[in-house]
C-alpha positions in Angstrom: 0.0 0.0 0.0 1.3 3.5 -0.9 2.3 5.6 2.1 1.4 8.9 0.3 -0.8 10.1 -2.5 -0.5 13.1 -4.7 -3.5 15.6 -5.1 -4.0 14.2 -8.6 -4.4 10.7 -7.3 -6.8 11.8 -4.6 -8.8 13.7 -7.3 -9.1 10.4 -9.3 -10.2 8.5 -6.2 -12.8 11.1 -5.2 -14.0 11.9 -8.7 -13.2 15.6 -8.4 -10.7 17.9 -10.2 -7.1 18.2 -9.0 -7.8 21.8 -8.1 -10.6 20.7 -5.8 -8.4 18.1 -4.2 -5.7 20.7 -3.6 -8.3 23.0 -2.1 -9.5 20.3 0.2 -5.9 19.9 1.4 -5.3 23.7 1.7 -8.5 24.2 3.7 -7.8 21.2 6.0 -10.8 19.2 4.8 -8.3 16.5 3.9 -5.3 16.5 6.2 -2.1 16.7 4.2 1.6 17.5 4.5 3.7 19.6 2.2 7.1 18.8 1.0 9.9 20.9 2.4 10.8 21.8 -1.1 8.3 23.3 -3.6 5.4 23.2 -1.0 3.9 20.3 -2.9 1.0 18.5 -1.0 1.1 14.9 -0.1 -1.7 13.0 1.6 -1.0 10.0 3.8 -2.9 6.8 3.4 -4.3 7.3 7.0 -5.5 10.9 6.2 -7.2 9.7 3.0 -8.8 6.8 4.8 -10.0 9.1 7.6 -11.6 11.5 5.0 -13.3 8.6 3.2 -14.7 7.1 6.4 -15.9 10.5 7.7 -17.7 11.1 4.4 -19.1 7.6 4.2 -17.1 6.8 1.0 -16.1 3.1 0.8 -12.4 2.6 1.5 -12.3 0.4 -1.6 -12.2 3.7 -3.5 -8.5 3.8 -2.7 -8.0 0.7 -4.8 -9.7 2.3 -7.9 -6.3 3.4 -9.2 -4.9 -0.1 -9.1 -8.1 -1.8 -10.4 -8.3 0.5 -13.4 -4.6 0.1 -13.9 -4.2 3.8 -14.1 -0.6 4.8 -14.7 1.1 8.0 -13.8 3.5 10.0 -16.0 5.6 12.9 -14.9 6.6 15.2 -17.7 9.5 17.6 -17.1 10.7 20.4 -19.4 11.6 24.1 -18.8 9.9 25.0 -22.1 6.2 25.5 -21.5 5.3 24.8 -25.1 7.1 21.4 -25.0 5.3 20.6 -21.7 2.0 21.5 -23.2 2.7 19.5 -26.4 3.7 16.4 -24.5 0.8 16.7 -22.1 -1.6 17.0 -25.1 -0.1 14.0 -26.8 -0.6 11.9 -23.6 -4.2 13.1 -23.1 -5.1 12.4 -26.7 -3.5 9.0 -27.0 -3.8 7.5 -23.5 -7.1 8.1 -21.8 -6.4 6.4 -18.5 -3.4 8.3 -17.2 -2.6 10.7 -14.4 -0.3 13.3 -15.9 1.9 15.5 -13.6 4.3 18.2 -14.9 7.3 20.0 -13.6 9.2 22.9 -15.2 12.6 22.0 -13.8 14.6 19.0 -12.5 14.5 20.1 -8.9 10.7 20.2 -8.7 10.5 16.9 -10.7 12.8 15.2 -8.2 10.5 16.3 -5.3 7.4 15.2 -7.1 8.9 11.9 -8.2 9.7 10.9 -4.6 6.0 11.5 -3.6 4.3 10.2 -6.8 6.6 7.3 -7.8 5.5 7.7 -11.4 5.4 4.7 -13.8 7.0 6.8 -16.5 9.2 10.0 -16.5 9.6 12.1 -19.6 12.4 14.6 -19.1 14.5 17.1 -20.9 18.2 17.0 -20.4 19.1 20.7 -20.2 17.0 22.4 -17.4 17.6 24.9 -14.7 18.1 24.0 -11.0 18.8 20.3 -11.7 19.6 18.9 -15.2 18.0 15.8 -16.7 21.1 13.5 -16.2 21.3 14.5 -12.5 17.6 14.0 -12.1 17.9 10.5 -13.6 20.8 9.7 -11.3 18.8 10.8 -8.3 15.8 8.7 -9.3 17.9 5.6 -9.8 19.6 6.1 -6.4 16.3 6.0 -4.5 14.3 2.9 -3.8 10.9 4.5 -4.5 11.9 5.7 -8.0 14.6 3.2 -8.9 12.5 1.3 -11.5 10.7 4.3 -13.1 10.8 4.0 -16.9 12.6 7.1 -18.2 12.3 8.7 -21.7 14.6 11.6 -22.4 14.0 14.5 -24.7 16.9 16.7 -25.9 18.0 19.2 -28.4 21.6 18.4 -27.5 22.2 14.8 -28.5 26.0 14.8 -28.1 28.0 11.6 -27.7 28.7 12.7 -24.1 25.0 13.1 -23.3 24.1 9.8 -24.8 26.9 8.0 -23.1 25.9 9.4 -19.8 22.4 8.0 -20.3 23.3 4.4 -21.1 24.4 3.7 -17.5 21.0 5.0 -16.2 18.9 2.5 -18.1 17.0 5.1 -20.2 14.3 3.5 -22.3 14.4 6.0 -25.2 16.0 9.2 -26.3 13.8 11.6 -28.4 15.8 14.2 -30.2 14.1 17.6 -30.6 12.3 18.5 -32.7 10.4 15.2 -32.3 7.2 14.1 -34.0 3.9 13.1 -32.4 4.5 9.6 -33.8 8.0 9.3 -32.4 6.6 10.2 -28.9 3.9 7.6 -29.3 6.3 5.0 -30.5 8.5 5.6 -27.5 5.6 5.5 -25.0 3.5 2.7 -26.4 5.7 -0.1 -25.0 5.6 1.6 -21.6 2.0 2.7 -21.5 0.1 0.8 -24.2 
């Protein structure tokens, strides 16, 4: 059983928007903690169970994410247009996903430790924490060690590619990439 849930996961369980789930957390309606970094809410299993019980919602709702085999993807890029493009491709092609985003490696690292995504799509060159460092951090932690990682980059140098091989990266997408190349990279991981 998961120790913590993200607001996006709680939203799916409750059948509300992520914004509403965050508001429940901010108002104290659902007890939550925030990460020391980035002030990102995380909801413990006990807090979520308490909320469900108090509101006469069956605890089995927590299992809905597993029963529906809903996967989570964390998309990371400092370019807002690329983030939006990838998010739109994911929403269009894969209907049963939870999609989280981050605009830098540092925020992504924090979110990944809470969310334990199934797939991470990350740019290499970003502020605060680059993609290679992010991947190393994820591989070093038990909760994120096995996340499938797809890298996007506009800088496909031999040095960058060599640094990725040791990190068990599933696919490298060179920018500018096509919708079809994104789908081809993700289908084995999400299809």
